[in-house]
C-alpha positions as CSV (number, residue, x, y, z in Angstrom):
1,M,-6.2,18.6,22.4
2,T,-9.2,20.8,22.3
3,R,-11.6,19.4,19.7
4,S,-12.8,21.8,17.0
5,R,-16.5,22.0,16.7
6,I,-17.9,21.4,13.3
7,G,-21.0,22.7,11.6
8,I,-21.9,21.2,8.2
9,I,-23.9,23.3,5.6
10,G,-25.3,21.2,2.8
11,C,-26.9,17.8,3.5
12,G,-26.9,16.3,0.0
13,N,-25.3,13.1,-1.2
14,I,-21.7,13.9,-0.3
15,S,-22.6,14.9,3.3
16,D,-23.1,11.2,4.3
17,I,-19.5,10.2,4.0
18,Y,-18.2,13.4,5.7
19,L,-20.6,12.8,8.6
20,K,-19.6,9.1,8.9
21,N,-15.9,10.0,9.1
22,L,-16.1,13.2,11.1
23,T,-18.4,11.8,13.8
24,A,-16.1,8.8,14.2
25,S,-13.0,11.0,14.8
26,D,-11.8,12.0,18.2
27,K,-10.1,15.1,16.8
28,V,-13.3,17.0,16.0
29,E,-16.9,17.2,17.2
30,V,-19.8,17.7,14.8
31,I,-22.4,19.7,16.6
32,A,-24.8,20.9,13.8
33,V,-26.0,20.4,10.3
34,A,-27.9,22.9,8.1
35,D,-29.5,22.9,4.7
36,A,-31.8,25.2,2.7
37,D,-34.2,22.3,2.9
38,L,-34.5,21.9,6.7
39,S,-36.0,18.4,6.4
40,R,-32.7,17.2,4.9
41,A,-30.8,18.7,7.8
42,Q,-33.2,17.0,10.2
43,M,-32.7,13.7,8.5
44,R,-28.9,13.9,8.8
45,A,-29.1,15.1,12.4
46,E,-31.3,12.1,13.3
47,Q,-29.2,9.7,11.3
48,Y,-26.0,10.7,13.2
49,S,-27.5,11.7,16.6
50,L,-26.4,15.3,16.3
51,P,-27.7,18.0,18.7
52,H,-28.7,20.6,16.1
53,A,-30.5,20.7,12.7
54,Y,-30.4,24.3,11.7
55,S,-31.3,26.7,9.0
56,V,-28.2,28.1,7.3
57,E,-28.6,31.4,9.2
58,E,-29.0,29.6,12.6
59,L,-25.8,27.6,12.1
60,L,-23.8,30.7,11.1
61,A,-25.1,32.5,14.2
62,D,-24.1,29.7,16.6
63,P,-21.0,30.8,18.5
64,N,-20.1,27.2,19.3
65,V,-19.3,26.4,15.7
66,D,-15.6,26.8,15.0
67,I,-15.3,25.3,11.5
68,V,-18.0,25.4,8.8
69,V,-17.8,22.5,6.3
70,N,-19.4,23.9,3.1
71,L,-20.9,21.0,1.1
72,T,-23.3,23.1,-1.0
73,I,-23.5,23.0,-4.8
74,P,-20.6,24.8,-6.6
75,K,-22.4,28.0,-7.5
76,A,-23.1,28.5,-3.7
77,H,-19.6,27.7,-2.5
78,A,-18.3,31.3,-2.4
79,E,-21.4,32.8,-1.0
80,I,-21.6,30.3,1.9
81,S,-17.8,30.5,2.6
82,L,-17.9,34.3,2.7
83,R,-20.9,34.3,5.0
84,A,-19.1,31.8,7.3
85,L,-15.9,33.9,7.3
86,E,-17.9,37.0,8.1
87,A,-19.4,35.1,11.0
88,G,-15.9,34.5,12.3
89,K,-15.6,30.8,11.4
90,H,-12.9,28.8,9.6
91,V,-14.1,27.2,6.4
92,Y,-13.5,23.9,4.7
93,G,-15.3,23.7,1.4
94,E,-16.1,21.1,-1.2
95,K,-14.4,21.7,-4.6
96,P,-14.1,23.9,-6.4
97,L,-13.2,26.8,-4.1
98,A,-15.6,29.1,-6.1
99,V,-17.0,29.3,-9.6
100,T,-15.2,32.4,-10.6
101,L,-11.7,33.6,-10.0
102,E,-13.0,36.9,-8.5
103,E,-15.1,34.9,-6.0
104,G,-12.2,32.7,-5.1
105,A,-9.8,35.6,-4.5
106,R,-12.5,37.3,-2.4
107,V,-12.7,34.2,-0.1
108,L,-9.0,34.3,0.5
109,E,-8.9,38.0,1.0
110,V,-11.6,37.9,3.7
111,A,-10.0,35.0,5.4
112,K,-6.7,36.8,5.6
113,A,-8.2,40.0,6.8
114,K,-10.0,38.1,9.6
115,G,-7.2,35.8,10.5
116,L,-9.2,32.7,9.6
117,R,-8.3,29.6,7.6
118,V,-9.8,28.4,4.4
119,A,-9.4,24.8,3.2
120,C,-10.9,23.0,0.2
121,A,-11.4,19.6,-1.2
122,P,-10.2,17.4,-2.8
123,E,-8.4,15.8,0.1
124,T,-7.8,12.5,-1.6
125,F,-4.2,13.6,-2.1
126,L,-3.7,13.0,1.6
127,G,-4.5,9.3,1.2
128,G,-2.1,6.4,0.9
129,G,-2.1,6.2,-2.9
130,I,-0.9,9.8,-3.7
131,Q,1.2,10.1,-0.6
132,S,3.1,6.9,-1.4
133,C,3.7,8.2,-4.9
134,R,4.9,11.5,-3.4
135,K,7.5,9.6,-1.3
136,L,8.7,7.6,-4.4
137,I,9.2,10.8,-6.4
138,D,10.9,12.6,-3.4
139,D,13.2,9.6,-2.9
140,G,14.2,9.7,-6.6
141,A,12.6,6.4,-7.7
142,I,11.9,7.9,-11.2
143,G,14.7,10.4,-11.3
144,T,13.8,13.9,-12.3
145,P,10.1,14.2,-13.4
146,V,9.9,15.4,-17.0
147,A,6.2,14.8,-18.0
148,A,2.8,13.7,-16.7
149,T,-0.5,12.6,-18.1
150,G,-4.0,12.5,-16.6
151,F,-7.2,11.2,-18.0
152,M,-10.7,11.4,-16.7
153,M,-12.9,9.8,-19.3
154,S,-16.6,9.3,-18.6
155,G,-20.1,9.4,-20.2
156,G,-21.5,12.0,-17.7
157,H,-23.4,11.9,-14.5
158,E,-26.9,11.8,-15.9
159,S,-26.7,8.0,-16.0
160,W,-26.5,7.6,-12.2
161,H,-26.8,10.9,-10.2
162,P,-30.3,11.6,-8.7
163,D,-30.0,15.3,-9.5
164,P,-27.3,15.8,-12.2
165,G,-28.4,19.2,-13.6
166,F,-25.8,21.3,-11.8
167,Y,-23.0,19.3,-13.4
168,Y,-23.8,21.0,-16.7
169,E,-24.2,24.5,-15.4
170,V,-21.5,27.2,-15.4
171,G,-19.1,26.1,-12.7
172,G,-19.7,22.4,-13.5
173,G,-18.5,20.2,-16.4
174,P,-15.8,17.6,-16.2
175,M,-13.0,20.0,-15.5
176,F,-14.6,21.8,-12.6
177,D,-16.1,18.6,-11.3
178,M,-13.1,16.2,-11.6
179,G,-10.2,18.4,-12.6
180,P,-9.5,19.4,-9.0
181,Y,-8.6,15.8,-8.1
182,Y,-6.1,15.6,-11.0
183,L,-4.7,19.1,-10.7
184,T,-4.3,18.8,-6.9
185,A,-2.5,15.5,-7.3
186,F,-0.2,17.1,-9.9
187,V,0.6,20.0,-7.6
188,T,1.2,17.6,-4.8
189,L,3.6,15.5,-6.9
190,L,5.2,18.0,-9.2
191,G,4.6,21.5,-7.7
192,P,2.9,24.6,-9.0
193,I,1.9,25.4,-12.5
194,R,3.4,28.2,-14.7
195,R,1.0,28.3,-17.7
196,V,-1.7,26.2,-19.4
197,T,-3.4,25.9,-22.8
198,G,-6.2,23.8,-24.1
199,S,-9.2,23.1,-26.2
200,A,-12.8,22.9,-24.7
201,V,-16.0,22.0,-26.5
202,I,-19.7,21.4,-25.8
203,T,-20.3,18.1,-27.6
204,H,-24.0,17.7,-26.9
205,E,-26.1,20.8,-26.2
206,E,-28.7,18.8,-24.4
207,R,-28.6,15.7,-22.1
208,T,-31.4,13.3,-21.1
209,I,-31.4,12.2,-17.4
210,K,-31.4,8.3,-17.2
211,S,-31.5,8.1,-13.4
212,E,-34.3,8.3,-10.9
213,P,-36.2,10.3,-9.8
214,K,-35.9,12.6,-12.8
215,R,-35.6,10.1,-15.6
216,G,-36.5,11.5,-19.0
217,Q,-36.0,15.2,-18.1
218,K,-33.8,17.3,-20.3
219,I,-30.7,19.2,-19.2
220,R,-29.5,22.2,-21.2
221,V,-25.6,22.1,-21.3
222,E,-24.0,25.5,-20.4
223,T,-20.4,24.5,-20.0
224,P,-17.8,22.5,-22.0
225,T,-18.0,18.8,-21.6
226,H,-14.6,17.8,-23.2
227,I,-11.5,19.7,-22.2
228,A,-8.0,18.7,-23.5
229,G,-5.3,20.7,-21.6
230,V,-1.5,21.1,-21.6
231,I,0.3,22.2,-18.4
232,D,3.8,23.7,-18.0
233,F,4.9,23.3,-14.4
234,A,7.2,25.7,-12.8
235,S,9.7,22.9,-12.4
236,G,10.0,22.5,-16.2
237,A,7.9,19.3,-16.4
238,V,5.1,19.2,-19.0
239,G,1.7,17.7,-18.3
240,T,-1.4,16.6,-20.3
241,L,-4.9,16.5,-18.8
242,I,-8.1,15.4,-20.5
243,T,-11.4,15.5,-18.7
244,S,-14.6,14.4,-20.5
245,F,-18.3,13.7,-20.0
246,D,-18.5,12.6,-23.7
247,I,-16.9,9.1,-23.7
248,S,-19.9,6.8,-24.0
249,G,-17.9,3.7,-24.9
250,G,-15.4,3.7,-22.1
251,A,-11.6,4.2,-22.3
252,G,-8.5,2.2,-21.2
253,L,-6.2,5.1,-20.2
254,P,-4.4,5.2,-16.9
255,P,-5.7,7.9,-14.5
256,I,-2.2,9.4,-14.0
257,E,1.3,8.6,-15.1
258,I,4.4,10.5,-14.2
259,Y,7.5,10.1,-16.5
260,G,10.9,10.7,-15.1
261,T,14.5,10.4,-16.2
262,A,14.9,7.0,-14.4
263,G,11.4,5.5,-14.8
264,T,7.6,5.8,-15.0
265,L,5.2,5.9,-12.2
266,R,1.5,4.8,-12.5
267,V,-0.4,6.8,-9.9
268,P,-3.8,5.5,-8.6
269,D,-7.1,7.2,-9.4
270,P,-6.9,10.6,-7.6
271,N,-10.6,10.4,-6.9
272,N,-9.8,7.6,-4.4
273,F,-7.6,7.5,-1.3
274,G,-5.8,4.2,-2.0
275,G,-5.2,2.1,-5.1
276,E,-2.4,0.2,-6.7
277,I,1.0,1.9,-7.6
278,Q,3.1,0.5,-10.4
279,L,6.7,1.5,-11.3
280,R,8.6,0.7,-14.4
281,R,12.3,1.5,-14.1
282,A,14.4,2.7,-17.0
283,G,15.8,-0.3,-18.9
284,S,13.2,-2.7,-17.5
285,R,10.4,-4.3,-19.5
286,E,8.3,-5.1,-16.4
287,W,6.1,-3.1,-14.2
288,E,6.6,-3.6,-10.4
289,T,3.7,-3.2,-8.0
290,I,4.9,-1.0,-5.2
291,P,3.5,-1.4,-1.6
292,L,1.9,1.6,-0.1
293,T,4.0,3.4,2.5
294,H,1.1,5.4,3.9
295,G,-2.3,4.7,5.4
296,L,-5.7,6.3,4.8
297,T,-6.8,4.2,1.9
298,D,-10.5,3.9,2.4
299,N,-13.1,6.7,1.6
300,N,-11.5,9.0,4.2
301,R,-13.4,12.2,3.2
302,G,-13.2,14.6,6.1
303,I,-9.4,14.0,6.7
304,G,-8.8,17.4,5.2
305,V,-11.1,19.0,7.9
306,I,-9.3,17.0,10.6
307,D,-5.8,18.1,9.3
308,M,-6.9,21.7,9.4
309,A,-8.3,21.4,12.9
310,E,-5.0,19.9,14.1
311,A,-3.0,22.5,12.2
312,I,-5.0,25.3,14.0
313,V,-4.0,23.9,17.4
314,E,-0.4,23.1,16.4
315,G,0.2,26.4,14.6
316,R,1.3,24.9,11.3
317,P,0.0,25.2,7.7
318,H,-2.8,22.9,6.8
319,R,-2.4,20.8,3.7
320,A,-5.6,21.2,1.7
321,N,-5.1,25.0,1.9
322,G,-7.0,27.8,0.1
323,E,-4.0,29.0,-1.8
324,M,-3.6,25.6,-3.5
325,A,-7.3,25.4,-4.2
326,Y,-7.2,28.9,-5.8
327,H,-4.2,27.9,-7.9
328,V,-6.1,24.8,-9.1
329,L,-9.2,27.0,-9.8
330,E,-7.1,29.4,-11.8
331,A,-5.6,26.6,-13.9
332,M,-9.1,25.2,-14.6
333,H,-10.3,28.6,-15.8
334,G,-7.0,28.9,-17.7
335,F,-7.8,25.9,-19.9
336,H,-11.2,27.4,-20.9
337,I,-9.7,30.9,-21.4
338,A,-6.9,29.5,-23.5
339,S,-9.4,27.7,-25.7
340,E,-11.7,30.7,-26.1
341,Q,-8.8,33.1,-26.9
342,D,-6.4,30.8,-28.9
343,R,-3.5,31.3,-26.6
344,H,-1.4,30.1,-23.6
345,Y,-2.7,31.3,-20.3
346,Q,0.0,32.6,-17.9
347,M,-0.8,31.7,-14.3
348,A,-1.0,34.7,-12.0
349,S,-1.1,32.6,-8.8
350,S,1.3,30.1,-7.3
351,C,1.4,27.9,-4.2
352,E,3.6,25.7,-2.2
353,Q,3.6,21.9,-2.5
354,P,1.7,20.7,0.6
355,A,3.8,19.0,3.2
356,A,4.0,15.3,2.8
357,M,2.1,13.2,5.3
358,K,3.9,11.0,7.8
359,E,4.2,7.3,6.9
360,Q,1.5,5.4,8.7
361,A,0.9,2.2,6.8
């Protein structure tokens, strides 16, 4: 198989794991990295023995780059993706697809017009944890799914992230940061969403950075930091999703549970690729630990890029596709809109459940 040639734009924290996994793959070839700060690109190029450390403009102009992996901060996602598409390159982006719905729609429109592909993180749903749960549900282990819950409860990123300010800008917050993991897992397991509603608040208008090198600096909070949402799936199942940066004392809630007519499934943390699965069958008082049926259980970030590269060659849909990413983006906006306008938000978009991965434990 011809290997797709990869150029990565954005050489911050998350780029390290992408580079580690993509450079180790025999399915793709990383040929260049770029960053607005050229020194960061040069550092990554040296670290991974890559041939090119570029400016953004140079990478987009390189005819040898087939796929751009867009690892910039959220407010730059749409701009960089659009520029890559206009340069004739497929795009895989970090989540979210864009900050606004208008930007997200534009990315998909340009890709369609140019016959190019768009993919978007999170790709953790391709890992052994979520895929093993998908098989259990598809095989009827919990009967017909009727409800789901998801909880992402934290105290915020200012306690550990070296540069946490963008998490509190428009396009950040716990829903846009972590919501994609949960909503993508929900869509993978239960299918598309029909409508949402919710409540969203800014609990603290200012945050103090506790991590180095910006310890003591203040962050002005521009986006809600606690969002409680309700989801009506097209299938008829009902979901609850809470994402928060305001839980300073910790919480003991499971990341995801799916409730069916024949049992309950505890799904691993959707921010990870593996994890433990537990099943409690109807009429039983005991939880069973269920062995994973699928592989990819380490930090396999980059597998979505590889799946898209393979899909291009094989002529099949890729799994972490732009339509699902846009559907998730719309749902996230929907929670905020519903809270602001005291109503349910009816989804305008839909998507297909991505094809299940082959068993490979």
